[in-house]
DRENZAMI-849045 format. One record per residue (C-alpha): x, z, y; residue number from 1; chain. Coordinates in nm, 4 decimals. Example, Ala and Ser with C-alpha at 12.3 -4.5 7.8 and 13.67 -1.06 7.14 Angstrom:
<recs>
<rec><u>1.2300</u><w>0.7800</w><v>-0.4500</v><k>1</k><c>A</c></rec>
<rec><u>1.3670</u><w>0.7140</w><v>-0.1060</v><k>2</k><c>A</c></rec>
</recs>
This chain:
<recs>
<rec><u>-0.0153</u><w>-0.0013</w><v>-0.0150</v><k>1</k><c>A</c></rec>
<rec><u>0.2789</u><w>0.0719</w><v>0.2372</v><k>2</k><c>A</c></rec>
<rec><u>0.4143</u><w>-0.2748</w><v>0.1627</v><k>3</k><c>A</c></rec>
<rec><u>0.1055</u><w>-0.4128</w><v>0.3470</v><k>4</k><c>A</c></rec>
<rec><u>-0.0060</u><w>-0.4669</w><v>0.7039</v><k>5</k><c>A</c></rec>
<rec><u>-0.4081</u><w>-0.5333</w><v>0.6729</v><k>6</k><c>A</c></rec>
<rec><u>-0.6766</u><w>-0.5710</w><v>0.4600</v><k>7</k><c>A</c></rec>
<rec><u>-0.5792</u><w>-0.9782</w><v>0.4741</v><k>8</k><c>A</c></rec>
<rec><u>-0.2446</u><w>-0.8999</w><v>0.3212</v><k>9</k><c>A</c></rec>
<rec><u>-0.4272</u><w>-0.6462</w><v>0.0823</v><k>10</k><c>A</c></rec>
<rec><u>-0.6508</u><w>-0.9045</w><v>-0.0939</v><k>11</k><c>A</c></rec>
<rec><u>-0.3666</u><w>-1.2090</w><v>-0.1366</v><k>12</k><c>A</c></rec>
<rec><u>-0.1418</u><w>-0.9900</w><v>-0.2960</v><k>13</k><c>A</c></rec>
<rec><u>-0.4558</u><w>-0.8757</w><v>-0.5317</v><k>14</k><c>A</c></rec>
<rec><u>-0.5393</u><w>-1.1899</w><v>-0.6021</v><k>15</k><c>A</c></rec>
<rec><u>-0.1864</u><w>-1.3216</w><v>-0.7142</v><k>16</k><c>A</c></rec>
<rec><u>-0.1682</u><w>-1.0259</w><v>-0.9430</v><k>17</k><c>A</c></rec>
<rec><u>-0.5298</u><w>-1.1246</w><v>-1.0624</v><k>18</k><c>A</c></rec>
<rec><u>-0.4327</u><w>-1.4895</w><v>-1.1199</v><k>19</k><c>A</c></rec>
<rec><u>-0.1346</u><w>-1.3658</w><v>-1.3140</v><k>20</k><c>A</c></rec>
<rec><u>-0.3887</u><w>-1.2014</w><v>-1.5769</v><k>21</k><c>A</c></rec>
<rec><u>-0.2955</u><w>-0.8384</w><v>-1.4366</v><k>22</k><c>A</c></rec>
<rec><u>-0.5249</u><w>-0.5513</w><v>-1.3151</v><k>23</k><c>A</c></rec>
<rec><u>-0.4315</u><w>-0.4719</w><v>-0.9383</v><k>24</k><c>A</c></rec>
<rec><u>-0.3616</u><w>-0.1288</w><v>-0.8487</v><k>25</k><c>A</c></rec>
<rec><u>-0.3417</u><w>0.0262</w><v>-0.4977</v><k>26</k><c>A</c></rec>
<rec><u>-0.1399</u><w>0.3102</w><v>-0.4618</v><k>27</k><c>A</c></rec>
<rec><u>-0.0342</u><w>0.4993</w><v>-0.1753</v><k>28</k><c>A</c></rec>
<rec><u>0.0668</u><w>0.8693</w><v>-0.0926</v><k>29</k><c>A</c></rec>
<rec><u>-0.0868</u><w>1.1098</w><v>0.1587</v><k>30</k><c>A</c></rec>
<rec><u>-0.0555</u><w>1.4744</w><v>0.2475</v><k>31</k><c>A</c></rec>
<rec><u>0.1814</u><w>1.4835</w><v>-0.0668</v><k>32</k><c>A</c></rec>
<rec><u>-0.1053</u><w>1.3447</w><v>-0.2935</v><k>33</k><c>A</c></rec>
<rec><u>-0.0348</u><w>1.0510</w><v>-0.5196</v><k>34</k><c>A</c></rec>
<rec><u>-0.3616</u><w>0.8012</w><v>-0.5031</v><k>35</k><c>A</c></rec>
<rec><u>-0.4060</u><w>0.5040</w><v>-0.7671</v><k>36</k><c>A</c></rec>
<rec><u>-0.6891</u><w>0.3021</w><v>-0.7776</v><k>37</k><c>A</c></rec>
<rec><u>-0.7494</u><w>0.0166</w><v>-1.0145</v><k>38</k><c>A</c></rec>
<rec><u>-0.9168</u><w>-0.2376</w><v>-0.8637</v><k>39</k><c>A</c></rec>
<rec><u>-1.1183</u><w>-0.5302</w><v>-0.9750</v><k>40</k><c>A</c></rec>
<rec><u>-1.0602</u><w>-0.8444</w><v>-0.7992</v><k>41</k><c>A</c></rec>
<rec><u>-1.1396</u><w>-1.2165</w><v>-0.9655</v><k>42</k><c>A</c></rec>
<rec><u>-0.8639</u><w>-1.4649</w><v>-0.9057</v><k>43</k><c>A</c></rec>
<rec><u>-0.9630</u><w>-1.7069</w><v>-0.6411</v><k>44</k><c>A</c></rec>
<rec><u>-0.8371</u><w>-2.0048</w><v>-0.8795</v><k>45</k><c>A</c></rec>
<rec><u>-1.0579</u><w>-1.9132</w><v>-1.1456</v><k>46</k><c>A</c></rec>
<rec><u>-1.4208</u><w>-2.1142</w><v>-1.1700</v><k>47</k><c>A</c></rec>
<rec><u>-1.6214</u><w>-1.7671</w><v>-1.3230</v><k>48</k><c>A</c></rec>
<rec><u>-1.9309</u><w>-1.6611</w><v>-1.1194</v><k>49</k><c>A</c></rec>
<rec><u>-2.0227</u><w>-1.3497</w><v>-1.1521</v><k>50</k><c>A</c></rec>
<rec><u>-2.4302</u><w>-1.2129</w><v>-1.0964</v><k>51</k><c>A</c></rec>
<rec><u>-2.4408</u><w>-0.8521</w><v>-0.9831</v><k>52</k><c>A</c></rec>
<rec><u>-2.7953</u><w>-0.6760</w><v>-0.9991</v><k>53</k><c>A</c></rec>
<rec><u>-2.8193</u><w>-0.5908</w><v>-0.6358</v><k>54</k><c>A</c></rec>
<rec><u>-2.9313</u><w>-0.2227</w><v>-0.7111</v><k>55</k><c>A</c></rec>
<rec><u>-2.6003</u><w>-0.1896</w><v>-0.9416</v><k>56</k><c>A</c></rec>
<rec><u>-2.3860</u><w>-0.2573</w><v>-0.6606</v><k>57</k><c>A</c></rec>
<rec><u>-2.3103</u><w>-0.0874</w><v>-0.2740</v><k>58</k><c>A</c></rec>
<rec><u>-2.0912</u><w>-0.2406</w><v>-0.0649</v><k>59</k><c>A</c></rec>
<rec><u>-1.8635</u><w>-0.0995</w><v>0.2054</v><k>60</k><c>A</c></rec>
<rec><u>-1.7891</u><w>-0.2847</w><v>0.5003</v><k>61</k><c>A</c></rec>
<rec><u>-1.6297</u><w>-0.1602</w><v>0.8395</v><k>62</k><c>A</c></rec>
<rec><u>-1.7854</u><w>0.1869</w><v>0.8204</v><k>63</k><c>A</c></rec>
<rec><u>-2.0829</u><w>0.1261</w><v>0.6863</v><k>64</k><c>A</c></rec>
<rec><u>-2.2415</u><w>0.1667</w><v>0.3392</v><k>65</k><c>A</c></rec>
<rec><u>-2.4978</u><w>-0.1302</w><v>0.1938</v><k>66</k><c>A</c></rec>
<rec><u>-2.7367</u><w>-0.0057</w><v>-0.0395</v><k>67</k><c>A</c></rec>
<rec><u>-2.9473</u><w>-0.2711</w><v>-0.2221</v><k>68</k><c>A</c></rec>
<rec><u>-2.9611</u><w>-0.5223</w><v>0.0074</v><k>69</k><c>A</c></rec>
<rec><u>-3.1384</u><w>-0.3186</w><v>0.2471</v><k>70</k><c>A</c></rec>
<rec><u>-3.0546</u><w>0.0306</w><v>0.3730</v><k>71</k><c>A</c></rec>
<rec><u>-2.7175</u><w>0.0857</w><v>0.5914</v><k>72</k><c>A</c></rec>
<rec><u>-2.5852</u><w>0.4290</w><v>0.6446</v><k>73</k><c>A</c></rec>
<rec><u>-2.2742</u><w>0.5282</w><v>0.7467</v><k>74</k><c>A</c></rec>
<rec><u>-1.9641</u><w>0.5921</w><v>0.5536</v><k>75</k><c>A</c></rec>
<rec><u>-1.9630</u><w>0.9570</w><v>0.6230</v><k>76</k><c>A</c></rec>
<rec><u>-2.3076</u><w>0.9232</w><v>0.4100</v><k>77</k><c>A</c></rec>
<rec><u>-2.0691</u><w>0.8794</w><v>0.1061</v><k>78</k><c>A</c></rec>
<rec><u>-2.1222</u><w>1.1829</w><v>-0.0954</v><k>79</k><c>A</c></rec>
<rec><u>-2.4891</u><w>1.2018</w><v>-0.1640</v><k>80</k><c>A</c></rec>
<rec><u>-2.4691</u><w>0.7765</w><v>-0.1884</v><k>81</k><c>A</c></rec>
<rec><u>-2.2092</u><w>0.7848</w><v>-0.4769</v><k>82</k><c>A</c></rec>
<rec><u>-2.3974</u><w>1.0671</w><v>-0.6480</v><k>83</k><c>A</c></rec>
<rec><u>-2.7308</u><w>0.8856</w><v>-0.6117</v><k>84</k><c>A</c></rec>
<rec><u>-2.5643</u><w>0.5121</w><v>-0.7293</v><k>85</k><c>A</c></rec>
<rec><u>-2.3508</u><w>0.6708</w><v>-1.0061</v><k>86</k><c>A</c></rec>
<rec><u>-2.5892</u><w>0.9459</w><v>-1.1476</v><k>87</k><c>A</c></rec>
<rec><u>-2.9054</u><w>0.8567</w><v>-1.0034</v><k>88</k><c>A</c></rec>
<rec><u>-3.0745</u><w>1.1822</w><v>-1.1125</v><k>89</k><c>A</c></rec>
<rec><u>-3.3801</u><w>1.1295</w><v>-0.8866</v><k>90</k><c>A</c></rec>
<rec><u>-3.4129</u><w>0.7494</w><v>-1.0775</v><k>91</k><c>A</c></rec>
<rec><u>-3.4524</u><w>0.6071</w><v>-0.7545</v><k>92</k><c>A</c></rec>
<rec><u>-3.4964</u><w>0.2459</w><v>-0.7472</v><k>93</k><c>A</c></rec>
<rec><u>-3.2531</u><w>0.1562</w><v>-0.4825</v><k>94</k><c>A</c></rec>
<rec><u>-2.9558</u><w>0.2930</w><v>-0.6821</v><k>95</k><c>A</c></rec>
<rec><u>-2.8006</u><w>0.1968</w><v>-1.0531</v><k>96</k><c>A</c></rec>
<rec><u>-3.0000</u><w>0.2918</w><v>-1.3145</v><k>97</k><c>A</c></rec>
<rec><u>-2.7013</u><w>0.2600</w><v>-1.5724</v><k>98</k><c>A</c></rec>
<rec><u>-2.3559</u><w>0.4880</w><v>-1.4811</v><k>99</k><c>A</c></rec>
<rec><u>-2.1667</u><w>0.2106</w><v>-1.6591</v><k>100</k><c>A</c></rec>
<rec><u>-2.2964</u><w>-0.0858</w><v>-1.3932</v><k>101</k><c>A</c></rec>
<rec><u>-2.2278</u><w>0.1032</w><v>-1.1046</v><k>102</k><c>A</c></rec>
<rec><u>-2.0150</u><w>-0.0845</w><v>-0.8809</v><k>103</k><c>A</c></rec>
<rec><u>-1.8661</u><w>-0.0663</w><v>-0.5174</v><k>104</k><c>A</c></rec>
<rec><u>-1.7931</u><w>-0.3485</w><v>-0.3378</v><k>105</k><c>A</c></rec>
<rec><u>-1.5277</u><w>-0.3343</w><v>-0.0629</v><k>106</k><c>A</c></rec>
<rec><u>-1.4975</u><w>-0.5732</w><v>0.1966</v><k>107</k><c>A</c></rec>
<rec><u>-1.2889</u><w>-0.5602</w><v>0.5443</v><k>108</k><c>A</c></rec>
<rec><u>-1.1707</u><w>-0.8326</w><v>0.7992</v><k>109</k><c>A</c></rec>
<rec><u>-0.8589</u><w>-0.9696</w><v>0.7172</v><k>110</k><c>A</c></rec>
<rec><u>-0.7079</u><w>-0.7687</w><v>1.0319</v><k>111</k><c>A</c></rec>
<rec><u>-0.8441</u><w>-0.4059</w><v>0.9251</v><k>112</k><c>A</c></rec>
<rec><u>-0.5027</u><w>-0.2115</w><v>0.9422</v><k>113</k><c>A</c></rec>
<rec><u>-0.3633</u><w>-0.0376</w><v>0.6024</v><k>114</k><c>A</c></rec>
<rec><u>-0.4190</u><w>0.3151</w><v>0.7594</v><k>115</k><c>A</c></rec>
<rec><u>-0.7908</u><w>0.2510</w><v>0.7958</v><k>116</k><c>A</c></rec>
<rec><u>-0.8181</u><w>0.1127</w><v>0.4422</v><k>117</k><c>A</c></rec>
<rec><u>-0.5976</u><w>0.4409</w><v>0.3450</v><k>118</k><c>A</c></rec>
<rec><u>-0.8592</u><w>0.6751</w><v>0.5272</v><k>119</k><c>A</c></rec>
<rec><u>-1.1702</u><w>0.5193</w><v>0.3576</v><k>120</k><c>A</c></rec>
<rec><u>-0.9999</u><w>0.5033</w><v>-0.0312</v><k>121</k><c>A</c></rec>
<rec><u>-0.9250</u><w>0.8749</w><v>0.0328</v><k>122</k><c>A</c></rec>
<rec><u>-1.2733</u><w>0.9249</w><v>0.1385</v><k>123</k><c>A</c></rec>
<rec><u>-1.3965</u><w>0.7512</w><v>-0.1744</v><k>124</k><c>A</c></rec>
<rec><u>-1.1705</u><w>0.9356</w><v>-0.3830</v><k>125</k><c>A</c></rec>
<rec><u>-1.2282</u><w>1.2937</w><v>-0.2334</v><k>126</k><c>A</c></rec>
<rec><u>-1.6116</u><w>1.2379</w><v>-0.3026</v><k>127</k><c>A</c></rec>
<rec><u>-1.5777</u><w>1.0821</w><v>-0.6214</v><k>128</k><c>A</c></rec>
<rec><u>-1.3594</u><w>1.3544</w><v>-0.7383</v><k>129</k><c>A</c></rec>
<rec><u>-1.5777</u><w>1.6099</w><v>-0.6520</v><k>130</k><c>A</c></rec>
<rec><u>-1.8664</u><w>1.4366</w><v>-0.8202</v><k>131</k><c>A</c></rec>
<rec><u>-1.6700</u><w>1.3880</w><v>-1.0976</v><k>132</k><c>A</c></rec>
<rec><u>-1.5191</u><w>1.7383</w><v>-1.1500</v><k>133</k><c>A</c></rec>
<rec><u>-1.8862</u><w>1.8645</w><v>-1.1642</v><k>134</k><c>A</c></rec>
<rec><u>-2.0074</u><w>1.6459</w><v>-1.4237</v><k>135</k><c>A</c></rec>
<rec><u>-1.7590</u><w>1.6782</w><v>-1.6790</v><k>136</k><c>A</c></rec>
<rec><u>-1.4372</u><w>1.4553</w><v>-1.5426</v><k>137</k><c>A</c></rec>
<rec><u>-1.5913</u><w>1.1325</w><v>-1.7077</v><k>138</k><c>A</c></rec>
<rec><u>-1.7808</u><w>0.9368</w><v>-1.4293</v><k>139</k><c>A</c></rec>
<rec><u>-1.6033</u><w>0.5506</w><v>-1.4147</v><k>140</k><c>A</c></rec>
<rec><u>-1.5509</u><w>0.4660</w><v>-1.0575</v><k>141</k><c>A</c></rec>
<rec><u>-1.5535</u><w>0.0882</w><v>-1.0107</v><k>142</k><c>A</c></rec>
<rec><u>-1.4166</u><w>-0.0894</w><v>-0.7017</v><k>143</k><c>A</c></rec>
<rec><u>-1.4402</u><w>-0.4606</w><v>-0.6430</v><k>144</k><c>A</c></rec>
<rec><u>-1.2366</u><w>-0.6032</w><v>-0.3889</v><k>145</k><c>A</c></rec>
<rec><u>-1.4568</u><w>-0.8928</w><v>-0.1762</v><k>146</k><c>A</c></rec>
<rec><u>-1.2676</u><w>-1.2009</w><v>-0.0199</v><k>147</k><c>A</c></rec>
<rec><u>-1.5953</u><w>-1.2275</w><v>0.1683</v><k>148</k><c>A</c></rec>
<rec><u>-1.8254</u><w>-0.9936</w><v>0.4210</v><k>149</k><c>A</c></rec>
<rec><u>-2.1248</u><w>-0.8843</w><v>0.2627</v><k>150</k><c>A</c></rec>
<rec><u>-2.4098</u><w>-1.1840</w><v>0.2644</v><k>151</k><c>A</c></rec>
<rec><u>-2.7726</u><w>-1.0628</w><v>0.3316</v><k>152</k><c>A</c></rec>
<rec><u>-3.0044</u><w>-1.2710</w><v>0.1570</v><k>153</k><c>A</c></rec>
<rec><u>-3.3735</u><w>-1.2662</w><v>0.2936</v><k>154</k><c>A</c></rec>
<rec><u>-3.6181</u><w>-1.3208</w><v>0.0267</v><k>155</k><c>A</c></rec>
<rec><u>-3.8321</u><w>-1.6231</w><v>0.1286</v><k>156</k><c>A</c></rec>
<rec><u>-4.2050</u><w>-1.5621</w><v>0.2047</v><k>157</k><c>A</c></rec>
<rec><u>-4.4246</u><w>-1.5969</w><v>-0.0884</v><k>158</k><c>A</c></rec>
<rec><u>-4.6627</u><w>-1.9256</w><v>-0.0725</v><k>159</k><c>A</c></rec>
<rec><u>-5.0228</u><w>-1.8353</w><v>0.0109</v><k>160</k><c>A</c></rec>
<rec><u>-5.2451</u><w>-1.7709</w><v>-0.2812</v><k>161</k><c>A</c></rec>
<rec><u>-5.4180</u><w>-2.0740</w><v>-0.4293</v><k>162</k><c>A</c></rec>
<rec><u>-5.7859</u><w>-2.0850</w><v>-0.3782</v><k>163</k><c>A</c></rec>
<rec><u>-6.0220</u><w>-2.1762</w><v>-0.6255</v><k>164</k><c>A</c></rec>
</recs>
């Protein structure tokens, strides 16, 4: 992490690693604590198209968390969002219904600096570790680096009912 300047460089390096058939790892040290994140990044040269169910994904972009294509909350709400997204104890429709499918998409503008990226990943790790410790240290944390900003797709207006 210390060898990059911004998100654009992180994406390029992660892509090169993914295209070599390996898993990118984001490593850095903060306050004498080592952080290691296994990241999911699809090789830009592959023709694989992945389709993720909206409610299985939360997106972090800028300082916002986007939930189920409709709800935007500040990143300061991450603690309760992760709890709902990974565990979903109240079985809310806006969150993943399956612990194994819960995924975080992470995207920033290419000029977003490494110190800000570190702060956000420390927040993700801190909130996740607290949740994980309360639940037997067996929860998965899946983070996918995105090459592009969140794309909101508006649902088309349904056609009028057919008159009989």
